[in-house]
C-alpha positions as CSV (number, residue, x, y, z in Angstrom):
1,M,-31.2,91.0,26.0
2,K,-32.4,94.5,26.9
3,E,-35.4,93.0,28.7
4,L,-33.1,90.4,30.5
5,K,-30.8,93.1,31.7
6,Q,-33.8,95.1,33.0
7,L,-35.1,92.0,34.8
8,K,-31.6,91.5,36.4
9,R,-31.4,95.2,37.4
10,K,-34.8,95.1,38.9
11,N,-34.3,92.0,41.0
12,G,-30.5,91.6,41.2
13,H,-30.7,88.1,39.6
14,F,-32.6,86.2,36.9
15,P,-35.9,84.9,37.8
16,L,-36.2,81.1,38.3
17,K,-38.5,80.7,35.4
18,V,-35.9,82.3,33.1
19,I,-33.2,80.0,34.3
20,L,-35.4,76.9,33.8
21,F,-36.3,78.0,30.3
22,M,-32.7,78.5,29.4
23,L,-31.7,75.0,30.7
24,L,-34.6,73.3,28.8
25,A,-33.6,75.1,25.6
26,A,-30.0,73.8,26.0
27,M,-31.2,70.3,26.6
28,L,-33.5,70.3,23.6
29,L,-30.6,71.6,21.4
30,S,-28.3,68.8,22.7
31,V,-30.9,66.1,22.0
32,S,-31.5,67.6,18.6
33,L,-27.8,67.5,17.8
34,L,-27.4,63.9,19.2
35,S,-30.3,62.7,17.1
36,M,-28.5,63.9,14.0
37,G,-25.3,61.8,14.8
38,K,-24.9,58.1,14.0
39,S,-22.9,55.3,15.5
40,V,-21.3,53.1,12.7
41,L,-18.9,50.1,12.6
42,L,-16.0,50.5,10.2
43,V,-14.4,47.2,9.0
44,K,-11.2,47.9,7.2
45,G,-9.3,44.8,6.1
46,E,-8.9,42.7,9.2
47,K,-9.4,45.7,11.6
48,E,-12.7,47.1,12.8
49,G,-13.7,50.1,15.0
50,R,-16.8,52.0,16.0
51,Y,-17.2,55.7,15.1
52,Y,-19.7,58.5,15.9
53,T,-20.4,60.7,13.0
54,F,-22.7,63.4,11.6
55,S,-22.0,62.5,8.0
56,R,-25.0,62.1,5.7
57,T,-23.7,59.5,3.3
58,I,-21.1,56.8,3.2
59,D,-18.8,58.9,1.0
60,D,-19.1,61.8,3.5
61,F,-18.0,59.5,6.3
62,I,-15.1,58.0,4.3
63,S,-13.9,61.6,3.6
64,E,-14.4,62.5,7.3
65,A,-12.4,59.5,8.4
66,G,-9.5,60.4,6.0
67,I,-9.7,57.1,4.1
68,E,-8.3,57.2,0.6
69,L,-9.9,54.8,-2.0
70,N,-8.5,53.8,-5.4
71,M,-10.6,52.7,-8.3
72,E,-9.9,49.0,-7.6
73,D,-10.9,49.3,-3.9
74,C,-14.2,48.0,-2.7
75,L,-16.6,50.0,-0.5
76,L,-19.8,48.5,0.9
77,P,-22.5,49.8,1.0
78,A,-22.0,52.1,-2.1
79,G,-20.7,55.6,-1.4
80,E,-23.9,57.5,-2.2
81,T,-25.9,55.4,0.3
82,E,-27.5,57.5,3.1
83,L,-25.8,56.7,6.4
84,K,-28.0,55.3,9.2
85,D,-27.3,54.7,12.8
86,G,-25.9,51.2,13.4
87,D,-24.6,50.8,9.8
88,M,-21.5,48.6,9.1
89,I,-19.2,50.0,6.5
90,I,-16.7,47.7,4.8
91,V,-13.5,48.9,3.1
92,R,-11.5,46.5,1.1
93,H,-8.3,47.8,-0.4
94,A,-7.3,45.9,-3.5
95,I,-3.8,44.6,-3.9
96,P,-1.9,43.7,-7.1
97,V,-1.4,39.9,-7.7
98,T,0.2,38.3,-10.8
99,L,-1.3,35.1,-12.1
100,I,1.0,32.7,-14.1
101,A,-1.1,30.1,-15.8
102,D,-1.5,28.4,-19.2
103,G,1.7,30.0,-20.6
104,H,0.6,33.6,-19.7
105,E,1.2,36.2,-16.9
106,Q,-1.6,38.6,-16.0
107,K,-1.9,41.2,-13.3
108,Y,-5.0,41.3,-11.2
109,W,-6.3,43.6,-8.5
110,T,-8.0,41.6,-5.8
111,H,-9.8,42.1,-2.5
112,A,-9.4,38.4,-1.5
113,H,-7.8,37.4,1.7
114,N,-6.1,34.2,0.4
115,V,-5.3,32.4,-2.8
116,N,-8.5,30.4,-2.9
117,G,-10.6,33.6,-2.6
118,F,-8.5,35.2,-5.4
119,L,-9.2,32.3,-7.7
120,Q,-12.9,32.3,-6.9
121,E,-13.2,36.0,-7.2
122,N,-11.8,35.9,-10.7
123,G,-13.6,32.7,-11.8
124,I,-10.3,30.8,-12.4
125,M,-11.0,27.1,-12.6
126,I,-8.7,24.5,-11.1
127,G,-8.8,21.1,-12.7
128,D,-8.2,17.6,-11.2
129,G,-4.5,17.2,-10.6
130,D,-3.7,20.9,-11.1
131,H,-1.1,22.3,-8.6
132,V,-1.5,25.8,-7.2
133,N,1.6,27.6,-5.7
134,P,1.4,29.0,-3.1
135,G,-1.4,26.8,-1.7
136,F,-5.1,27.8,-1.4
137,T,-4.9,29.0,2.2
138,H,-1.9,31.2,1.7
139,V,-2.6,34.8,2.8
140,L,-2.0,37.2,-0.1
141,R,0.4,40.2,0.1
142,P,0.8,43.0,-2.4
143,D,2.7,42.0,-5.6
144,E,2.3,38.2,-4.8
145,R,2.8,35.8,-7.7
146,V,0.3,32.8,-8.0
147,E,1.2,30.0,-10.3
148,I,-1.1,27.3,-11.6
149,I,0.7,24.2,-12.9
150,R,-1.8,22.4,-15.2
151,A,-2.0,18.6,-15.4
152,N,-3.3,16.1,-17.9
153,V,-5.6,13.6,-16.0
154,E,-6.6,10.2,-17.3
155,Y,-9.0,8.0,-15.3
156,V,-8.3,4.3,-15.3
157,R,-10.3,1.4,-13.8
158,Q,-8.0,-1.3,-12.5
159,R,-9.0,-4.7,-11.1
160,E,-7.0,-6.4,-8.5
161,P,-7.2,-9.8,-6.7
162,I,-8.0,-9.9,-3.0
163,P,-6.0,-12.6,-1.3
164,Y,-7.9,-15.0,0.9
165,S,-7.1,-15.7,4.5
166,T,-6.6,-19.1,6.1
167,L,-8.7,-20.0,9.2
168,R,-7.6,-22.6,11.7
169,V,-10.3,-24.6,13.4
170,N,-9.9,-27.4,16.0
171,N,-11.4,-30.8,15.5
172,T,-11.6,-33.1,18.4
173,A,-12.6,-36.1,16.2
174,L,-9.4,-35.7,14.2
175,D,-6.1,-37.0,15.6
176,R,-3.5,-34.5,16.8
177,G,-0.8,-33.8,14.3
178,I,-3.2,-34.4,11.3
179,V,-4.2,-31.3,9.4
180,K,-7.2,-31.6,7.0
181,L,-8.4,-29.2,4.4
182,K,-12.1,-28.5,5.1
183,Q,-12.7,-25.7,2.6
184,E,-10.7,-24.4,-0.4
185,G,-9.9,-20.7,-0.4
186,A,-10.8,-18.4,-3.3
187,E,-9.4,-15.0,-4.1
188,G,-11.8,-12.1,-4.2
189,E,-11.6,-9.1,-6.6
190,K,-11.8,-5.4,-6.3
191,E,-11.9,-2.5,-8.7
192,K,-10.0,0.8,-8.2
193,L,-10.7,4.1,-9.9
194,I,-7.2,5.7,-10.5
195,A,-6.4,9.2,-11.6
196,V,-3.2,9.1,-13.7
197,V,-1.9,12.7,-13.4
198,E,0.8,13.9,-15.8
199,Q,2.2,17.3,-14.8
200,E,3.6,19.9,-17.2
201,S,7.1,18.9,-16.0
202,G,6.5,15.3,-17.1
203,A,6.1,13.9,-13.6
204,V,3.4,11.2,-13.4
205,S,1.5,10.2,-10.3
206,H,-1.3,7.7,-9.6
207,N,-4.0,8.6,-7.2
208,V,-6.6,6.1,-6.1
209,L,-9.9,7.9,-6.0
210,S,-12.1,5.0,-4.9
211,E,-12.3,1.3,-4.8
212,H,-15.2,-1.2,-4.4
213,I,-15.4,-4.9,-3.9
214,I,-16.6,-6.9,-6.9
215,R,-16.3,-10.3,-5.2
216,E,-15.4,-11.1,-1.5
217,P,-12.6,-13.6,-0.9
218,V,-13.5,-17.0,0.5
219,P,-11.3,-18.1,3.4
220,R,-9.4,-21.4,3.3
221,I,-10.4,-23.5,6.4
222,M,-8.0,-26.0,7.8
223,E,-8.9,-28.4,10.5
224,Y,-6.3,-29.3,13.1
225,G,-6.7,-32.6,15.1
226,E,-7.1,-32.5,18.9
227,N,-7.7,-36.2,19.7
228,T,-4.8,-37.9,21.5
229,I,-6.4,-41.3,22.4
230,L,-5.8,-44.4,20.3
231,N,-8.0,-47.4,21.1
232,R,-6.6,-50.8,20.1
233,G,-7.5,-54.2,21.4
234,G,-9.9,-52.7,24.0
235,R,-7.1,-50.6,25.4
236,N,-6.6,-46.8,25.3
237,F,-3.2,-45.4,24.5
238,E,-2.4,-41.7,24.7
239,F,-0.2,-40.5,21.8
240,S,1.6,-37.2,21.3
241,Q,0.9,-36.9,17.6
242,A,-0.1,-38.8,14.4
243,L,1.8,-38.5,11.2
244,Y,1.4,-39.7,7.6
245,V,4.8,-41.1,6.4
246,E,6.1,-42.8,3.3
247,A,7.1,-46.3,4.4
248,T,9.7,-48.6,2.7
249,A,11.2,-51.9,3.9
250,Y,14.6,-53.4,4.4
251,C,16.3,-56.5,5.7
252,P,19.2,-56.8,8.2
253,G,21.6,-57.7,5.3
254,T,22.9,-60.7,7.2
255,P,23.8,-63.9,5.3
256,G,20.6,-65.6,6.3
257,S,18.4,-62.7,5.1
258,G,18.9,-63.4,1.4
259,C,20.1,-59.8,0.8
260,P,22.3,-59.4,-2.3
261,L,25.8,-58.2,-1.9
262,N,27.9,-55.9,-4.1
263,E,31.5,-56.3,-5.2
264,Q,32.8,-55.0,-1.9
265,G,30.7,-57.6,0.0
266,H,28.3,-54.9,1.3
267,A,24.6,-55.8,1.7
268,Y,22.1,-54.1,-0.7
269,C,19.9,-53.0,2.3
270,T,22.4,-52.1,5.0
271,G,25.7,-51.6,3.2
272,S,28.7,-52.3,5.4
273,Y,26.5,-52.3,8.5
274,N,25.3,-55.8,8.0
275,D,26.4,-57.2,11.3
276,G,22.9,-58.0,12.5
277,Y,22.5,-55.0,14.8
278,T,20.7,-51.7,14.5
279,F,22.2,-48.2,14.9
280,T,21.1,-48.2,18.6
281,G,22.7,-51.7,19.2
282,T,19.4,-53.6,19.2
283,Y,19.5,-57.1,17.6
284,A,18.1,-56.7,14.1
285,V,15.2,-59.2,14.2
286,A,11.8,-58.3,12.9
287,G,8.9,-58.2,15.5
288,D,5.3,-59.2,15.1
289,G,3.8,-55.8,15.9
290,S,2.6,-56.7,19.4
291,L,3.4,-54.5,22.4
292,E,5.6,-57.2,23.8
293,N,7.5,-57.8,20.4
294,P,7.2,-54.6,18.4
295,H,8.5,-54.1,14.9
296,I,11.8,-52.3,14.3
297,I,11.9,-49.3,12.1
298,A,14.6,-46.9,10.8
299,V,13.7,-43.2,11.1
300,D,15.0,-39.7,10.7
301,P,15.8,-38.7,14.3
302,A,15.1,-35.1,13.5
303,I,11.4,-36.1,13.0
304,I,11.0,-39.2,15.2
305,P,13.4,-39.6,18.1
306,L,15.3,-42.9,18.4
307,H,13.9,-45.4,20.9
308,S,10.4,-43.9,20.4
309,L,7.4,-46.3,20.6
310,L,5.0,-45.9,17.6
311,Y,1.9,-47.6,16.3
312,L,1.9,-48.3,12.6
313,E,-1.7,-48.4,11.2
314,G,-2.3,-51.9,9.9
315,Y,1.0,-53.3,11.2
316,G,1.0,-52.8,15.0
317,F,3.6,-51.4,17.4
318,A,7.1,-50.5,16.5
319,H,10.3,-49.2,18.0
320,A,12.5,-46.6,16.3
321,E,15.9,-48.3,16.7
322,D,17.7,-47.7,13.4
323,R,18.5,-44.9,10.9
324,G,19.7,-44.8,7.3
325,G,21.2,-42.4,4.8
326,A,18.1,-42.5,2.6
327,I,15.6,-42.0,5.5
328,K,15.0,-38.3,5.6
329,G,11.9,-36.3,6.8
330,L,8.6,-38.1,7.0
331,T,9.9,-41.5,5.9
332,I,10.4,-44.8,7.7
333,D,12.0,-48.1,6.8
334,L,10.3,-51.3,8.3
335,L,12.6,-54.2,9.1
336,F,11.8,-57.7,7.7
337,D,13.9,-60.8,8.3
338,R,13.9,-61.8,4.7
339,H,14.9,-59.6,1.8
340,E,12.1,-60.9,-0.4
341,D,9.5,-59.8,2.1
342,A,11.0,-56.3,2.1
343,L,10.7,-56.2,-1.7
344,L,7.1,-57.3,-1.5
345,F,6.3,-54.5,1.0
346,G,7.4,-52.0,-1.6
347,R,6.6,-48.3,-0.9
348,R,3.4,-47.1,0.7
349,E,1.8,-44.4,2.8
350,L,1.2,-45.2,6.4
351,K,-0.4,-43.4,9.3
352,V,1.7,-43.7,12.4
353,Y,1.1,-42.7,16.0
354,L,4.0,-41.4,18.1
355,F,3.8,-42.1,21.8
356,P,5.5,-39.9,24.3
357,N,8.8,-41.2,25.7
């Protein structure tokens, strides 16, 4: 200092070399101090921040930052670890959590963020069907209570039928109105793996874990007729639909028909309506089945409208001009002039073609 003062007295100011030397020394000192400092990232719970420190170890930094740690708290890396520039320091404060399970209550200190982490951290197993309250993703708070409700699980394999479907296919070679079974259907079969869970409370639930097909169902296939052309005698006739009906026969019940009468004088075939006329007022005389002289039949008007023209397979054309109390649904009654001919006809299935009016 004495020499510096002498230099200043001599010249009135410091020489330039002295000033430069002093600046260089200050810069070197600053760089030296900066090289001793470290930039670290502190992660504390869900918060994080960057700090600049001259601490030598993790413990020194924790003390410098004023962070208090309990025995149950977690510090990563360990406290005695030498601090380096760029280090990340993790502080996890433990919180008390009470676990209620298997008939016991036990207090734990945990660093976990949620219930699932707490269970994993402490190696607590959760079985199939067990219920955890609150749920796995619930964020834990100090003094939280976590309850595990144990369940008894039984695995059952159960077979069930698979119903078959019915497919409809059109067949142009089949008459419209006729439905034919082409293929029988067959049920399939599947097997389910079911967990039957019985809770401690006694509640029982059935949970389907998986299922696989043992046998695929076979669909039933029904053919529906599309043909509407009837060829008879070299002529084509267009019909609206074909039907299979149960056919019986009757006579007009008139005195000349040979129809027996009951005590009231009513005919066996037509009852009190034995005046020789049909329900529509047509003269009750049997036809020969030609288009010019068709047969007369009694029908159920809900199925076959009165006055309709039909073709009876094996018997020819017919007009629906009558009705009867016993003629319901897919049934017809064919008129014969003689009662004995009606009896000979008996009961048989006929295919009939209904022409549009």
